[in-house]
Structures are given as C-alpha cells and as structure tokens.
N, C-alpha and C positions, 0 to 999 in steps of 0.2 A: 447731106448725111451719107454715112457709109452704107454700102449695099451688100447684099449676099450674106455669106456666113460671117463676114467681118463687121456687120452692122452692129452698132451699139444698141442695146435694148433700151426701152423707154422706162419711165419711173415705175409703171405698174409691173413690168417684167422684172425690174430690179427688186421691187418689194417682194415678189413671189419667191425670190431666192433666199430670203433672210433665214427661214427655218432650216433650209438645207445646208447652206454655206456658213451660217452663223456670222454673217457680216453685219457690223454695226450700222445702224440706220444713217449715222452721220457719214460713214464711208460711202454708202450708196448715193447719198445726196452729193457728196464730193465728186463722184464719178460723173453724175449727171451735169454738174456745173462745169467740170473739165471738158465734157463733150461740147458744151456750148462755146467755151473759150477757145478750144483747139490747142494745138501745140506749136510753140515757137522755138526754132533752133537758136541757141544763144550766139550772139555775134562773136564773142570771144572764142567759141568753139570753131566757128567757121574760119576765123583767122588762124587758129592753131593748126587746122587741117589743110590749109591752102597748099603747102608744099607737096601734099600727097595726092592731089587731083581729086576727082569726084569720089566721095566716100559715104554718101548717104543712101539708105535703102528704106523702103516702106515696111513698117512692122504693124502687125494687127493691133487693133484697139483692145484694151483689157475688158474682161467681163467680170462683174463683181463676184468675188468668192472663188473664181476659177484661177488657181495658182499657175496653171499652164498657159494662161492667156496673156496677151500684151507684150510678148517677147519674140515671137516667131516671124520671120520674113513672110510676106504675103505672095511673093513671086518666086517660082521654083528656081529660076536661074538668076537669083538676085546678085550673085557674085560677078556676073558677066556684064551687067549694065547699071552700075551705081549712079546716083543722081548728084548734080551740083545742088547746093543748099537752096538756090533760088529757082530751081526747075518748077515750072507751073504745075506739072502733074503732082509732084511731091508736095508743093504748097497747098494744093487743093485737098490732098489726102490729109495733111496735118490740120487744116482748117475744119475738116469734118470730124476731127476727134481721133484720127489714127496716130499711132506712134511712129518713131523713126529709129533706125539703127545706124551704127558706125561700122562700115566694112573694114575688116582687118586683113592684113597681108601685105606683101611687097614692102617690107620694112616697117610696117606699123603693127604693133601688137597691144595686147591688154592683159593685165593680170586681174582676175576676179578673186577676191578673198571673202570668206564667209565667217571667219573667226577673228577674235581680238588678237590672238597670238600671231597669226599670219599677216594681219594688217600691220601690226607693229614692226614687222620685219622690213616693211617698205618705207618707214618713216625717214630713213636716212637718204632716200632717193626721191626728193620732191619732183612731182610731175603733174600734168593735168589729171585730176581725179574727181570722180563723182560718186555720190552715195546712191545706193539702189532705193527704189520706191518703198521697200519694206523698212528701210532705215538700218538694216543689219550689215549688208555687204558693201564693198567698194569696188569701183572699176578704175584702175590706174592705166592710162595710156602711156606707151613708150615706143621709142624707135629702137630697132633691134636687128641683129644678124641671125636670130633664130629663124629656122624655116619649118619647124614642125610644132604642132600643138603639144601641150602637156597638161598634166593634172598634179595637184598637190594632195597627197594622200598621207593619212596617219599610218606609219609603218607597222603599228601594232594592231590596229583595228580595221585598217583598210578604208576608213571613213574619208569621204571627199572633203577637203578643206579649202578648195579653190581650184581655179583653172588658169592655164596659160594659153591665150588664144592668139595665134599669129597667122593662121591660114584658113581662108574660106569660112570665117566666123564673123559674127557681129556682136556688139554690145549695145544695149538700149541706151540712148542718149539722154542727157540732162533735159529737164522740163517735160519728159514723157510721163505718162500716167501708169500707176501700178494698180493691180486688181484690188488692193486693200483700200484704195482711195488716196494713197500716198503719191508723192511725186519724186522723180529722180532729180537730184540737186547737185550743183557744182560744189565741191569741197575745196579744191585748189585749182586756180586757173593758170598756173605756171606753164611755161612752154613745155612741150612734150620732151621728156628727158631720154637720154640714151641708156639702154640696159642690154648688154650683150648676153648671149646664151650662157657664157661662162659666169657672168655676174649673177644671173638668175640662179644658177646651180650653187654659187657661193652663198647667196642670200637664204635659199630655202633648203639646201643640203639634201638629206635623205628623203625629204618630202616630195622632191621632184621626180616625176616619171614621164618621160617623153613618149608620146603616142606612136611616133614612127618606129622607134625601137620595139615598143610593145606590140605593134601590129605585126612586125616580122616574127616575133616570138609566137604570136597567136596563129599565124599562118603555118608555122612549123608544127605547132600543137594540133591544129586541125588536120594536117596531113598525117600525123602520127595516129590520131584518133581513127581516121579512115582506114589506115593500114591495120590497126588493131582489130576492128570489127569487120574488116573485109570490104567495105565500101563507104562512100561518103553519103550521109543522110542529107538530102538537099535542103538547104535553109529556105529556098523559095517555096517549098511545100509546107514549111512550118510557120513562116512569118508573113503577115499581110504587108506587101510592099506598095500597095496602091496609094497610100497616103504619104509615102516617103518621097523625098526629093531625089532625082537622079543626078548624082554628082559627076560621074563618068560612066562609061560603058560597064555595066555590071556592078556599079557602086551606088548604094542607096543610103540616104541619111535622113533621120527623123527622130521622133520621140520614142523612148524605150517602151516597148509594149507592156512591160510588167510594172515597173515603178515610175513610169512617166518621165517627163522632162520639163524644167522650168523654161528652157529656151527652145524646146522642140527640135534640138539638134544633138542630143547626147548619145545617139545610137546609130551605128553604121553596119550595113550588111554588104558583103561583096559576094555576089552569086557566082562569079567566075572562079574565085579561090575558095568559095564555100566557107567563109569565116565571118563571124560577127564580133563587134567590139563595142563595149559600153564605155564611153569616155568618162562618165562620172565615177564609176567604180574601177576603171582601167582593167576590166575583166573581159572575157570572151572565149572563143573557141569555135568548134565545129557544130554540126547538127546534134550530136548526142549531148554535148555540153548544154546547148540551148534547151533541149528536152528536159534536162535535169533542173535548169532554172525555171522553166515554164511550169513544171509540176511540183516545185518546192523542195526538190531533193537537195538542191544547193541554193543559197541566196546569191544574188547577182555578184556581190563583191567576193564571194567564195569561188567563183568560176575561174580558177587559176590552175596552172599546170600541177598535176598530181592530186587535185582535189577529188576527181572522179575515180574512185578506186574501191575495192572491196564490195561491201553490200550496196553502197551508193552506185557503183558502176553497174552491178547486177540489176538494181531497181530501175536505173535509167534505161537499160536494155529492155526490161519488161515494158516500160512505158512506150518505148519506141515500137515494140511489137504490137502493143495495144493500138497504136496509131496507124498500123497497117504496113509498117516497114518489115522487110524480110530478114528479121533477126533470128538466127538459129541459136537459141539459148544453150543447146547441148552440143554445140559445135566443138570440134577438137581444139579450136583456138582458145576456148575458155576452160574446157574441162580439165586439161592437164594442170593449168595454173592453180585452179581452185581445189583440185584434188590434192596437190602438194600442200596447200594450206591446211586442208582438213586432216591430212596425214600428220602434219606437224602438231596439230591441236590434240591428236590422240596419241602422241608420243612416238610416231614412226618417222623414218627418213625415206627419202625417195629411193635410195639404194636398197631399202628393205622390201620394196614392192615394185613390181614391173607395172608401170602405169600405161596401159594401152587405152584406146578410146573407150572400149566397153567398160573396163575397170574404172577408168576415170569418171565415166558417167554415173556408175553405181555409187562410187564414193561421194561424188558431188551431190547426187540426189539425197543421200542420207545426211550429208553435212548441212545442206540448205534447209532440209526439214527440221534438223536440230536447232537451227538458228531462226526458225519461224519465218523464213523468207518465202516459203510455200508457193511457188508457181511451177506446176508440173503439167 
C-alpha cells in the first residue's frame, strides 16, 4: 500500500467524502477497485517511447473528489531521474495504486486540449493520443523542435483552452486513475508524429502564447513596477514557497495559491527576478500585481501589462501598505500623476496650475475623497 501523504484512503474514508465532494458512490467504489488492481503501463506506450530513453515518473494516487490529486509528481526533482518502465521501484509504486507520468522535453512534447474546437485542430496530425480520466480532454504526444512551453488562450476572454508542454513537464499516462473514478485511455496508438514549432503556430494561430517570450515580458513588467513604486515588493514575503518544487536557484514551481492547479505545476515564482507567472492564464508580474490578485482587485487572467492602473493601482498600494510594506501613498511619485487626472476631471489643464508636491497632495486628497476611495 502507499504510505504517507500519498496513501490512498480506505472505503470508510472514501465514504466520508461523499457529502463534501459530491462524488457518486460508484466512482468511490471504482477508485477502491483500482487501488487493488494497480496501474499497468501499456506495452505499446513503452515501445513508442523507447527512442527517448527513460521517461516515466511516479505520480501521486488520486483522492476521491479532489480534482487536484492524481496528477502531480511525488519527487521534487522528478525531471532529473526518470525511470524505465520496468524499474522495480516504479513497478512497486504502480502495484500499490500510484499513478505514473510521462516526462516531456529533449524533443518530446505533448499538447493538452480541453475543448472540442482545439481538439479538432489536431485531427489532421495523427499521433499517439490518450483521453484524460474525466473524458473531456486529450493528451497528444509529438516529436518537436520547440524548446519552450506554451498555452492556448482565447484571445477575447483569456480563458485557457489547452497547454503545449515541452520542457520539465509531465502528462499523466494511459491506464492511470482519475479522481472521479475514471481512467486515462489510449485513443490512438500511432507512432509519435513530428510537429515543429512552426506547425504548432500554424495549427493554433492566435491562440498560441509561448511562455518563454511571456516570461521575458513579465520580467520587464516587474522591473517597471518596482521603478514605479520605488522598490520591489518581495514575492518571497507574499507567497508560501515551502510546498513548491525548486526548479533552479531562485526558481520555484507548484500549484497556484489562489485558483489551484490540476497538475500541481501551473505556477512559477522567481525570487531572484521577483516575478511570478501563471501558466494557465499566462499572466503574472511583480509583488504589487500579486497583491492585486491575492485581494481580488484583479482576477488572475487580468494580471497583464496595463491592468493595474487608476483606482485599482491605488487600491493595490493600500493593500500593500496594510500588509506592512513601506508604501508612501502621498509620495511625489504618485501625487503629480493623479493630481493631473483630477485637474482634467474638473476642466483644468496642467499649464493652468503649478503642481508642486503640496498642491498635488491637496488636489489628490480632494479627488480621492470625491471618488470614495477614502484612505487618508
């Protein structure tokens, strides 16, 4: 049996979760039966992955009703020591009811799609494909020259439609168990097809956003934020990093602290560059942007360049001050800008009034009171 925090619960524990998770009793019983049967890696998958060397990692067992379970690697440095399919340690893990994952990278990638429209775009590129345990999404393996991960986003709403995984990522393999009681199943056992980065961009068009490029934009954005408020609000003081995996020095990856993660890997924090990045929403920024998301001033997908301005910017500063950071709300850096806005609102132009620090503070004070922003 599995031990520690990854141990599958017994029937009585399963039954106790029904009222909370609203999981059907047949799904609970299915998970119990699956635990007894264990998980077997399909022979055809082993054959398809042979050219890529060791590619299997231990993944936690699912817990009934917990949608975050059954998908995360159990070892912190999983990407550094993947297993062969017949490794005794891995086989013992699977026999006890644990799941397994396929390690991606070094020429092997996967596209995860969650909608019918994005799935249909791949129909002209037959490759080894499995369906997720929920029955909704698919995982399509491919050989590629892409070297950075990406997301598929609705350009109008920012909604996540899927993921392009090619570096330090895993997908859960066929025959693994899902928290609903379902099973990941092979849909197409064809050889793993070639799909270049250019082809991916042609297939998905404006839906594709590469995380490497996005990360560089976020780092620039975080730097501008620090310059704007006079210092960088340390993310290490805002986010609990203790449960996150250390990817490199100063780089942590784990589950998003606000909206969670199905894989346990959709959120990254770099304490050296003081930037955070949500892969699901392709959003991020510095400390002040995180405070805005944490306190509901912005939704995670709204955390984009230019989103934190006006009253939302002021409210985020107030929350930062409430958390103990040395935010000078009446500082000259802010007063001149908002004094100009308030002057415009009452029909005056900057040239009509000499805005020094004192005048700006008075004008800003009156303007904020009129807008019911009220923090003095």
